[in-house]
C-alpha positions in Angstrom: 8.4 90.3 50.5 6.0 87.1 50.4 6.8 83.9 49.6 6.3 82.2 46.7 4.3 78.6 46.4 5.4 76.5 43.7 2.2 74.6 43.3 2.6 70.6 43.2 2.2 68.9 40.0 -1.1 67.4 39.6 -2.3 64.6 37.8 -6.2 62.5 36.9 -6.9 59.8 39.2 -7.1 57.8 36.4 -3.7 58.4 35.2 -2.9 58.2 38.9 -4.4 54.3 39.1 -2.9 53.9 35.9 0.6 54.4 37.7 0.1 52.3 40.7 -1.7 49.8 39.1 -5.0 49.7 40.8 -8.4 50.7 40.6 -9.5 54.6 40.6 -11.1 53.2 44.0 -8.5 52.5 45.4 -7.0 55.9 45.0 -9.5 57.4 47.1 -9.1 55.0 49.8 -5.3 55.7 50.0 -6.3 59.7 49.9 -8.5 58.1 53.2 -5.9 56.6 54.4 -3.7 59.9 54.9 -1.1 58.3 51.6 -2.2 60.3 48.5 -2.9 64.2 48.2 -5.9 65.2 46.5 -6.8 68.7 45.3 -10.1 69.6 44.3 -9.9 71.7 41.1 -13.5 72.9 40.1 -16.9 70.9 40.4 -16.6 67.0 39.9 -13.2 67.4 39.4 -10.1 65.8 41.5 -6.3 65.8 41.2 -3.7 63.2 42.6 -0.2 65.5 43.7 2.2 63.7 41.7 5.1 64.3 44.6 2.7 61.4 46.6 2.1 59.1 43.6 6.1 58.9 43.1 6.5 58.1 47.2 3.9 55.1 46.5 5.8 54.1 43.5 9.6 54.1 45.3 7.5 52.5 48.4 5.5 49.4 47.4 4.7 48.6 50.8 2.3 51.8 51.8 0.5 50.9 48.4 -1.0 47.5 49.6 -3.2 47.6 46.4 -6.0 45.2 46.6 -7.4 43.3 43.5 -9.4 44.6 41.3 -11.7 41.5 41.0 -13.6 40.8 43.9 -11.8 38.0 45.8 -13.8 34.3 45.1 -17.2 33.6 47.1 -15.8 31.6 50.0 -18.7 29.1 51.5 -21.8 30.5 51.6 -21.6 34.2 51.9 -24.1 36.0 50.1 -23.2 38.5 48.3 -25.2 41.3 45.5 -23.7 41.4 41.9 -24.5 44.0 39.6 -25.2 42.5 35.6 -22.2 42.0 34.5 -21.0 40.1 38.2 -24.2 38.2 37.9 -23.5 37.0 34.5 -19.5 36.2 34.9 -20.8 34.5 38.3 -22.9 32.4 36.0 -20.7 32.0 33.0 -22.6 33.5 30.2 -22.6 37.2 28.7 -24.1 40.1 29.9 -26.7 40.1 26.3 -28.1 36.4 28.2 -28.3 37.9 30.9 -30.4 40.9 30.0 -32.1 38.8 27.1 -33.3 36.0 30.0 -34.0 38.9 32.6 -36.5 40.2 29.4 -38.0 37.1 29.1 -38.7 36.4 32.9 -36.5 32.9 32.3 -33.3 34.3 34.4 -33.0 34.4 38.1 -34.9 36.7 40.2 -33.1 40.0 41.0 -33.8 43.5 42.9 -34.2 46.5 41.8 -33.1 49.2 43.5 -34.1 52.7 40.9 -32.3 51.5 37.1 -29.8 49.3 39.4 -30.3 45.3 38.8 -28.3 43.3 42.0 -28.6 39.7 42.2 -28.1 37.6 44.9 -25.3 34.8 44.6 -28.4 32.2 46.9 -30.4 33.3 44.2 -28.3 32.8 41.3 -27.5 29.3 43.2 -31.4 28.5 43.6 -31.7 29.1 40.0 -28.8 27.5 38.6 -30.3 24.0 40.7 -33.7 24.3 38.5 -31.6 24.3 35.3 -29.3 20.8 36.3 -30.3 18.4 33.4 -29.1 15.0 33.5 -28.1 13.4 30.4 -28.3 10.0 30.2 -26.3 8.3 26.6 -28.2 6.5 24.1 -27.1 3.5 25.0 -28.3 3.4 28.5 -31.6 3.6 26.8 -34.1 0.6 26.3 -34.5 -0.2 22.5 -37.3 -0.9 21.1 -37.8 -4.2 18.7 -38.8 -2.4 14.8 -40.7 -6.0 14.0 
């Protein structure tokens, strides 16, 4: 008589990321590291073994999850940012950056297919050209109105 195998409980990648408080990309990183068990259940459908998630929940040292946001830029390390990240880097909304680009007034960008990338060095140089020095009204010479 053949032994029946019990199928492990499977959860979505998004649910596993939620349970582990990390990104979905980190789930795939953990799989490549051999920490999580993933199963393909169809074309473009992947599930995570609930047992392997539970193992990480009980031993958080296995996770060593990096923060979801990229680390701050240190020194002159160039990076390429997508529209959302570039807008956040500059301190404006995505819509404003999109409008500036459409009007030809924004920072230089790289277009690969439909993807827009902004180099941090280009953004910094563009911001430097936008710097204005305001003088207070009291420092301006006063014209005699006589």
